[in-house]
Each structure stands twice: as C-alpha cells, then as structure tokens.
C-alpha positions as CSV (number, residue, x, y, z in Angstrom):
1,M,314.6,100.9,108.0
2,A,312.7,104.0,106.8
3,T,308.8,103.0,105.2
4,L,306.6,105.2,104.1
5,S,303.1,103.7,102.3
6,A,299.8,105.6,101.3
7,Y,297.1,103.7,100.1
8,S,294.6,102.2,100.9
9,S,293.7,98.6,99.2
10,P,290.5,97.4,98.9
11,P,289.2,95.3,100.8
12,W,290.5,91.3,100.3
13,P,288.0,88.3,100.1
14,N,288.3,87.0,103.7
15,P,287.0,83.2,103.4
16,N,287.9,82.5,107.2
17,P,288.1,85.8,109.7
18,N,290.5,83.9,112.1
19,S,292.8,82.5,110.3
20,D,295.3,84.6,108.7
21,L,298.1,82.8,106.6
22,L,296.1,80.5,103.7
23,S,298.3,77.4,104.1
24,T,298.2,74.3,106.7
25,H,301.8,75.9,108.8
26,D,298.8,77.5,111.4
27,E,298.0,73.3,112.1
28,I,301.4,72.8,112.1
29,D,302.8,75.3,114.3
30,S,300.0,75.0,116.7
31,Q,300.3,71.1,117.8
32,T,303.4,71.7,119.2
33,H,303.4,76.1,119.9
34,S,301.2,78.6,121.4
35,P,299.5,80.7,118.9
36,S,300.9,84.1,120.3
37,D,304.0,82.6,120.1
38,S,304.5,79.3,117.6
39,R,308.6,79.1,117.3
40,P,309.9,76.2,116.4
41,H,312.2,74.3,117.9
42,D,315.4,74.2,115.5
43,S,314.9,76.4,112.3
44,Q,317.2,74.0,110.7
45,T,314.9,71.4,110.6
46,H,314.0,73.3,107.6
47,S,316.9,72.2,105.0
48,P,316.6,74.1,101.9
49,S,314.5,72.2,98.9
50,E,316.0,71.0,96.1
51,P,315.8,72.6,92.8
52,G,312.2,71.7,91.0
53,T,310.4,70.9,94.4
54,Y,308.7,74.1,95.2
55,D,307.1,73.0,91.7
56,S,303.6,75.4,90.5
57,Q,301.9,71.9,89.5
58,T,302.4,70.3,93.2
59,H,300.8,73.0,95.2
60,S,297.4,74.1,95.7
61,P,297.1,78.1,95.7
62,S,296.3,78.2,99.4
63,E,300.2,77.3,100.4
64,S,303.4,79.1,100.1
65,R,304.7,78.9,96.8
66,A,308.3,79.0,95.2
67,Y,308.3,78.7,90.9
68,D,311.5,77.6,91.2
69,S,314.3,76.8,94.0
70,L,315.3,80.0,95.5
71,S,318.1,78.2,96.9
72,S,319.8,78.4,94.6
73,I,319.5,82.1,94.0
74,V,319.6,82.8,97.9
75,P,321.5,81.1,99.7
76,P,320.6,80.9,103.4
77,N,324.2,81.9,104.5
78,P,325.6,83.5,101.5
79,N,329.5,84.4,101.7
80,P,329.8,88.3,101.9
81,N,333.3,87.5,98.8
82,Q,331.1,85.2,96.7
83,N,327.3,86.4,96.4
84,P,326.4,84.5,94.1
85,I,323.6,87.3,93.7
86,T,324.2,89.8,91.6
87,N,324.7,93.8,92.4
88,Y,323.0,96.0,90.6
89,N,325.6,98.9,89.7
90,T,324.9,100.3,87.3
91,S,321.7,100.9,85.1
92,I,320.0,97.7,85.5
93,S,317.9,98.9,82.4
94,S,315.8,101.6,81.2
95,P,312.1,103.4,80.7
96,P,310.0,101.1,78.4
97,Q,310.2,103.4,75.0
98,S,306.5,103.9,74.5
99,T,304.7,106.8,71.4
100,S,301.7,107.7,73.5
101,P,302.5,109.7,76.6
102,P,303.4,108.7,80.0
103,P,301.0,108.5,82.4
104,R,300.3,110.3,85.5
105,I,302.2,108.8,88.0
106,S,301.4,108.6,92.1
107,L,303.1,107.6,94.6
108,L,302.2,104.5,96.9
109,H,305.4,103.3,98.5
110,L,309.2,104.4,99.1
111,S,312.0,102.3,101.4
112,F,315.2,102.8,101.9
113,N,317.2,99.3,101.5
114,Q,319.0,97.8,104.1
115,D,322.5,100.1,104.0
116,F,320.1,103.6,102.5
117,G,322.6,103.9,99.7
118,C,319.2,103.0,97.2
119,F,315.0,103.6,98.1
120,A,312.5,102.0,96.2
121,A,309.2,103.6,95.1
122,G,305.7,102.2,94.0
123,T,303.8,103.1,91.9
124,D,300.0,102.9,90.5
125,H,302.1,101.6,87.1
126,G,304.4,99.9,89.4
127,F,307.9,100.1,91.2
128,R,311.1,101.5,90.2
129,I,314.6,101.8,92.2
130,N,316.6,104.8,92.6
131,N,320.3,105.3,93.8
132,C,321.1,107.6,96.6
133,D,324.7,108.8,95.6
134,P,325.1,110.1,92.8
135,F,321.1,110.6,92.8
136,R,319.9,108.8,89.7
137,E,317.4,106.5,88.3
138,I,318.9,103.0,88.0
139,F,315.7,100.5,86.8
140,R,311.5,101.0,86.6
141,R,309.1,98.9,85.9
142,D,306.1,99.3,85.0
143,F,303.5,97.0,84.7
144,D,300.4,99.3,82.9
145,G,297.6,97.5,81.1
146,V,295.0,98.3,79.0
147,G,294.5,101.4,78.5
148,N,297.3,102.7,81.5
149,S,295.7,100.8,84.2
150,G,296.6,98.7,86.8
151,G,300.4,97.9,87.7
152,G,299.5,99.1,91.3
153,I,302.3,98.3,93.6
154,G,301.9,99.0,96.9
155,V,304.9,97.8,98.9
156,V,308.5,97.0,97.2
157,E,311.2,95.8,99.5
158,M,314.6,95.6,98.6
159,L,317.0,92.9,99.0
160,F,320.4,94.9,99.5
161,R,321.1,95.9,95.4
162,C,320.6,92.5,94.1
163,N,317.8,92.0,91.3
164,I,315.7,90.0,94.2
165,L,312.5,92.0,95.2
166,A,309.4,91.7,97.6
167,L,306.6,92.9,96.0
168,V,303.0,93.2,97.1
169,G,299.8,94.7,95.2
170,G,298.0,98.2,96.8
171,G,296.5,101.7,95.3
172,P,293.2,101.1,93.3
173,D,294.0,99.4,90.9
174,P,297.0,96.7,92.2
175,Q,298.8,94.4,89.7
176,Y,299.0,91.2,92.4
177,P,296.7,90.2,95.5
178,P,297.3,92.9,98.3
179,N,297.4,89.7,100.7
180,K,300.1,88.0,98.8
181,V,303.5,88.7,98.8
182,M,305.6,88.5,95.4
183,I,309.6,87.2,95.1
184,W,310.0,89.2,92.2
185,D,313.2,88.4,90.0
186,D,314.5,90.7,87.5
187,H,316.5,88.4,85.9
188,Q,314.4,86.5,85.0
189,S,311.6,89.6,84.9
190,R,309.0,87.2,86.4
191,C,307.9,86.3,90.3
192,I,310.1,82.9,91.2
193,G,307.9,82.6,94.6
194,E,304.8,84.0,96.6
195,L,303.5,83.6,99.8
196,S,300.0,84.1,100.5
197,F,297.6,85.3,103.6
198,R,293.8,85.3,104.5
199,S,294.2,89.3,105.3
200,E,295.8,92.2,103.9
201,V,299.7,92.4,104.3
202,R,300.9,95.5,105.6
203,S,304.8,95.2,105.1
204,V,307.8,93.2,104.2
205,K,311.4,93.0,105.6
206,L,313.9,91.1,103.6
207,R,317.3,89.6,105.2
208,R,319.7,87.3,103.5
209,D,318.3,84.4,104.9
210,R,314.8,85.1,106.1
211,I,311.1,87.1,104.7
212,I,309.8,88.6,107.4
213,V,306.0,89.4,106.5
214,A,303.4,91.8,108.7
215,L,299.6,91.5,108.9
216,E,297.5,93.7,110.7
217,Q,297.6,91.4,113.8
218,K,300.7,88.9,112.8
219,I,304.5,88.5,111.4
220,F,305.3,85.5,109.8
221,V,309.2,84.4,110.1
222,Y,310.4,82.7,107.0
223,N,313.3,81.0,105.8
224,F,314.0,82.4,102.4
225,A,315.5,79.8,100.6
226,D,313.0,77.5,100.9
227,L,310.3,80.1,102.2
228,K,309.3,77.4,104.9
229,L,307.8,79.2,108.1
230,L,310.2,79.4,110.9
231,H,308.1,81.7,113.4
232,Q,304.5,83.5,113.7
233,I,304.2,86.3,116.3
234,E,300.8,88.1,117.6
235,T,300.8,91.2,117.8
236,I,298.2,94.1,119.0
237,A,296.6,95.7,116.2
238,N,299.3,97.0,113.7
239,P,297.4,98.5,110.4
240,K,301.3,100.2,109.2
241,G,303.2,96.6,109.6
242,L,305.6,97.9,111.6
243,C,308.4,95.7,111.7
244,A,311.8,95.9,111.7
245,V,315.1,93.6,112.0
246,S,318.4,93.3,112.3
247,H,320.5,93.7,108.7
248,G,324.8,93.0,109.9
249,A,326.3,89.9,109.2
250,G,325.2,88.7,112.7
251,S,322.3,87.3,114.7
252,L,318.9,87.7,113.7
253,V,317.2,90.3,115.9
254,L,313.6,91.5,114.9
255,V,311.6,94.2,116.8
256,C,307.3,93.8,116.6
257,P,304.5,95.8,119.1
258,G,303.8,93.6,122.0
259,L,300.3,92.6,122.6
260,Q,299.5,96.1,124.9
261,K,299.8,99.1,124.3
262,G,302.8,101.3,123.9
263,Q,304.7,97.5,124.1
264,V,307.5,96.1,121.8
265,R,308.4,92.8,121.6
266,V,311.9,91.9,120.9
267,E,313.1,88.9,119.2
268,H,317.0,87.9,119.5
269,Y,316.9,84.2,117.3
270,A,320.5,83.4,118.3
271,S,320.3,83.4,121.6
272,R,316.4,82.0,121.6
273,R,315.0,85.0,123.9
274,T,312.2,87.3,123.7
275,K,311.9,90.7,125.6
276,F,309.4,92.8,126.0
277,I,309.8,96.6,126.3
278,M,307.1,99.0,127.9
279,A,308.4,101.5,125.6
280,H,305.6,104.6,125.9
281,D,302.1,105.2,127.7
282,S,300.7,105.6,124.0
283,R,301.2,103.6,121.1
284,I,303.5,103.0,119.2
285,A,303.8,104.6,116.0
286,C,307.8,104.4,114.9
287,F,310.9,102.2,115.9
288,A,314.2,101.8,114.4
289,L,316.9,99.2,115.2
290,T,320.9,99.6,114.9
291,Q,322.2,97.3,112.0
292,D,323.4,95.1,114.7
293,G,320.1,95.7,116.3
294,Q,321.7,96.0,119.6
295,L,320.1,99.7,120.0
296,L,316.8,100.6,119.2
297,A,314.5,103.9,118.6
298,T,310.7,104.0,119.6
299,A,308.2,106.8,119.4
300,S,304.6,107.0,120.2
301,T,301.4,108.1,118.8
302,K,302.1,111.2,120.8
303,G,305.2,111.7,119.1
304,T,307.5,114.2,121.5
305,L,309.7,111.9,122.8
306,V,312.0,109.2,120.9
307,R,313.7,106.8,123.4
308,I,316.7,104.5,122.5
309,F,316.6,100.9,124.6
310,N,319.3,98.5,124.6
311,T,317.5,95.7,123.1
312,A,319.3,93.3,125.3
313,D,317.7,94.3,128.2
314,G,315.5,96.7,127.7
315,T,317.0,99.4,128.7
316,L,316.9,102.8,128.7
317,L,319.8,104.4,127.3
318,Q,318.6,108.1,126.1
319,E,315.6,110.1,125.3
320,V,315.0,112.7,122.9
321,R,312.2,115.3,122.9
322,R,311.5,116.2,118.9
323,G,309.0,119.2,120.2
324,A,306.3,119.8,123.2
325,D,303.3,119.6,121.2
326,R,301.8,116.3,119.3
327,A,302.6,115.1,115.9
328,E,302.6,112.3,113.8
329,I,306.0,110.5,113.4
330,Y,307.0,109.0,110.1
331,S,310.4,107.6,110.9
332,V,313.2,107.0,112.5
333,A,316.8,106.1,111.3
334,F,320.3,105.8,113.1
335,S,323.8,106.6,111.5
336,S,325.5,103.7,110.5
337,T,327.8,104.5,113.6
338,A,324.9,105.6,116.1
339,Q,326.2,108.4,117.0
340,W,323.1,110.2,115.1
341,L,319.0,110.1,114.7
342,A,317.4,111.4,112.7
343,V,313.3,111.5,113.6
344,S,311.0,113.0,110.9
345,S,307.2,114.1,111.5
346,D,304.2,115.8,110.8
347,K,305.4,118.8,111.3
348,G,307.5,119.7,107.9
349,T,310.6,119.2,109.8
350,V,313.6,117.1,110.1
351,H,315.3,116.5,113.4
352,V,319.2,115.6,113.7
353,F,319.9,113.9,117.4
354,S,322.8,113.5,119.1
355,L,323.3,110.4,121.0
356,K,325.8,109.3,123.6
357,I,325.9,105.5,123.2
358,N,328.3,103.2,122.7
359,P,326.7,100.4,121.4
360,G,330.1,98.0,122.6
361,S,329.1,99.6,125.5
362,P,325.7,100.6,126.2
363,G,325.1,103.6,128.7
364,I,328.7,104.9,128.4
365,D,328.7,108.5,127.0
366,R,330.0,108.1,123.3
367,S,332.1,111.2,123.6
368,Q,335.1,108.4,125.9
369,S,335.9,106.2,123.0
370,S,334.7,108.4,120.0
371,D,337.2,110.4,117.1
372,E,334.5,112.8,116.1
373,P,335.3,116.4,117.6
374,S,333.2,117.7,120.9
375,L,330.1,119.0,120.1
376,A,329.5,122.4,121.0
377,V,326.1,122.3,121.3
378,T,324.9,118.4,121.4
379,S,321.6,119.4,122.8
380,A,319.8,122.2,123.8
381,A,319.4,120.2,127.3
382,S,323.0,121.4,129.0
383,S,322.1,125.1,128.7
384,L,318.8,124.8,130.0
385,S,320.6,122.5,133.0
386,F,319.9,124.9,135.8
387,F,316.2,124.4,135.5
388,R,315.9,121.2,136.0
389,G,313.5,120.1,139.0
390,V,311.7,124.0,138.6
391,L,310.7,124.3,135.4
392,P,308.2,121.7,133.0
393,K,310.1,118.8,132.1
394,Y,310.7,119.8,128.4
395,F,312.7,122.3,129.1
396,S,315.5,119.5,130.2
397,S,314.9,117.6,127.7
398,E,317.7,116.6,124.7
399,W,316.6,118.7,121.9
400,S,318.0,118.5,118.3
401,V,321.7,119.3,117.0
402,A,320.1,120.0,113.8
403,Q,317.2,120.8,112.0
404,F,315.8,121.2,108.6
405,R,312.1,122.7,106.8
406,L,310.5,120.8,104.5
407,P,307.4,121.9,102.9
408,E,304.0,121.4,104.7
409,G,301.6,118.5,103.0
410,S,303.8,115.6,102.5
411,Q,305.3,112.8,104.2
412,Y,308.5,112.4,104.7
413,V,310.1,109.4,105.9
414,V,314.4,110.1,106.7
415,A,318.0,108.4,106.6
416,F,321.7,109.3,106.6
417,G,323.6,109.2,103.7
418,H,326.6,107.6,102.8
419,Q,328.3,111.0,102.6
420,K,329.5,112.3,106.4
421,N,327.5,114.4,107.9
422,T,324.1,114.1,105.9
423,V,320.7,113.2,105.7
424,V,318.3,112.1,102.8
425,I,314.7,112.9,102.8
426,L,312.4,111.1,99.9
427,G,308.7,112.8,100.2
428,L,305.4,111.3,98.8
429,D,305.5,113.8,96.4
430,G,308.3,112.7,94.9
431,S,310.9,114.9,96.1
432,F,314.9,114.3,97.3
433,Y,316.5,116.0,99.5
434,R,320.4,116.1,100.4
435,C,321.1,117.6,103.3
436,Q,324.2,118.2,105.7
437,F,324.6,119.0,109.4
438,D,327.4,120.8,111.6
439,P,328.0,118.1,114.0
440,V,329.5,121.0,115.7
441,T,327.6,124.1,115.2
442,G,324.2,122.8,115.3
443,G,321.2,124.9,113.4
444,E,319.6,124.5,110.0
445,M,321.1,121.8,107.5
446,T,322.2,123.4,104.4
447,Q,320.4,121.7,101.7
448,L,322.9,120.4,99.2
449,E,320.6,119.0,96.4
450,Y,316.9,118.4,94.9
451,H,315.5,116.2,92.7
452,N,312.0,115.3,91.9
453,F,312.6,112.0,90.7
454,L,308.5,111.6,89.4
455,K,309.5,113.5,86.5
456,P,311.2,111.9,83.6
457,E,314.0,115.0,82.9
458,A,315.6,115.2,86.9
459,I,316.1,111.6,86.2
460,F,317.9,110.8,83.3
C-alpha cells in the first residue's frame, strides 16, 4: 500500500532505550522465543476477549488498551457477505461549521486504502478521507485546539472503507503522542483502543484481522479483535517504517526489511515459513505486495532498478529500469491484475511498466494467458535487444511503457485507478491527478483530472 509521510515529530521521552514496547509483551515472548523472531506457537490461543474485558480501569497506561471490546466491532474472521463493519458509500459528515477563517493546512501524511479506492490525508489539524473515483472529500475530522493549534496526525491508516481508522500523532503539535497507535471509531467519534511503545511509531498497516505496527527497528503484529501481540520482528534501521501486508481473503503475507542492508524478510503465516531475499546491494527504499501476497516489487536507495520477486521461494522474476541516474523512489504499486507496475520518484516522473508474470504460474509470460491486446511497446528493451553484450547493461534493461511528468518540488505517491489503464497520483502539495495510459502505443500519459484537495472550493 502506497504511503507518504513528511513530518518529523519531536522526540518522545524514552525511559528505557533498550525496550520498544510499553508492556509486558516482550517478557512474555522472550520466555519461549528469540528476540528477533518471537512468534506464538499457535495464534489461535489468543481468543477474543468478552465485552468489557479490556476496560480502561483495569489496565496500566503501559499496556495495550481497548476501551471497548474490539471483537464486537471488527470480527477476526469476517464473512464478506455479512460484514458488520459499516461501509462509507456516501458522505460521512460535513466539515465543521465555523465563522472564523479556516486555518492554513499542512499535509503530514498521504496513503491509499487497501483497494486504492480512497485515500487518507493526515494534516497538522486532523485528517481527511477522500474518494478517488469520482473524486470528492467524503469525510474530515479536525482536532483544532485553542487558537487553531494542535491536532497533528502524522499517520492515518484506513481499513478499506469502514469507520475504523488507525491514528498516530505527528507534526510540531501532535494530537496524540507519536509513540501511540490510536484505534479510532468514527461512529462513536472517539478512540476505542490504543497501543503504546517506547519509541516513535513509523507506520501502521491494517487488515480485518491484524494490526501491524512498524517502529525504527521492530515490527509488531497484533490480533485486531483483542489487541493481543502475536508476533514481533527485529529489522535493520527502518526510519520510513517500511512494511507491506497482503489484503486478499487468503492467508497473511507480511514483508519488512531484514537485518542486512538490501535484504527483505517475507513472513508466510499460513505455512509458518520465513523467507529472506537479498533484493539489492544498497539499502531498501521502497517495496509493494500484490493483493494476494504472491509478488513483491522492491527498489533500493540507488533508485535505478525495480525488481519483482516470487514471495514463495524468493525467485527473481523480472527487473525493470526507472532510469540510469540515482533517484529516490517514493512509491511502487501493482495493478489489481498484476499486469502493470507504477513507480514514482523525486525525478518528477511516474513510470508504468509492463509485467510479463502470471501470478498463478510465476515465470510464465503473461501474454500467454492474458486477454489484453498484445503490446506494441512492452518496453524499450525489445528495440535494443541486439545491443546486449555490447553496450552497458542499462541499454538492455526493460524500460517503462508509459510516463507522466509532474511539477517538481513535491513528493508523490501513485496507485492504479479503478478505471481501466488509469493511475491516480497524490502529492504532498495537495495535488490529485488521474491519468490514462495507452497499453499499445505507450508514451506520455493523458491527464484526465486534476484537483487540489486542500482547497475547500475544489472539494465540494
């Protein structure tokens, strides 16, 4: 899932620099597991609590806390045909009415939801939820304090389109401590649970059954129904909080940095297997999973190549080239069919690559089974193939099919739209682009839509 964060929260007091989690979870797990891979033998042993069990009166501030039973809101194994979680298909609420001039808003965070149909924006005064197609703001929550101060949200993570969100304070005046994950229920307009740590939370990922929290050097996996810790992983320094999880109805696949430079760790929870992949020589800068967790795309801090791996066995399936010079990769995203890959970077260009991988049979050319028209321009590599072995490697690399150039000076995150052959691009300057690419001729994309979602007149 694509995410951008552009805040540097003030350091939070760390009474114990050797411990990250503000609870007894470390002690419990260390009795039977090594610190770098503490996993309960059977996650089913953590049964959902009865209503009222996690009451704020019975837990110390140092423990994970659920103010009401989360099992009554988020079932651990929901039936997609009978999902009790309310979906927002219409406007959730209107902006608060006020006679005072609205405060100037600064963006701290941008992220798409799990199906790329919505995106969340964390600001220095609260957060907003926007629909992508059609574009419109469907909800906002401002936490303005006295004098229009306070309310900074540095991380806001959606759970598909439901009323449950994960919030982390951020910015110069955070609404919540940056070392806490607050589980917010917007039907009740309050937090219904929290997870506390001894260091700043870098990112949060949500599934209907799990909460994944990334710190600087640790990943924690919790059961959503009762906030019990199921697994913790040590990583190399991870200031961006890089972490990705599968969102399909099948088993959980989690990817995070390993303990070595350029290494990624893949957790297959259904088969209880861990796979380490040496993806790059340089440090990992960005990665993304397909919805089912079968394919992984990685980019390094060098930013020239993106590699696609089979998560089951770590096989390198394809390598595409963004460019020949160094770049900072901001986001990588698969299309829903895993036929296309989009990449955004600090070069101000979004690239779309054609993938020749059938997820069901890794390594098989997608053209053998795809019903899409054959591509006339799959990549620039085809026209330069006769140079292989003569010119430098980048001449024989697979280059992008389509490109879209953006104004420089902002960070952008990209995802594929629900309309065929479209991409949605979000900028930390408040920009929203919808573009379309031609899968046959390639080349420059066509801009279909532009909005500035920070301006009220562009929203309603």
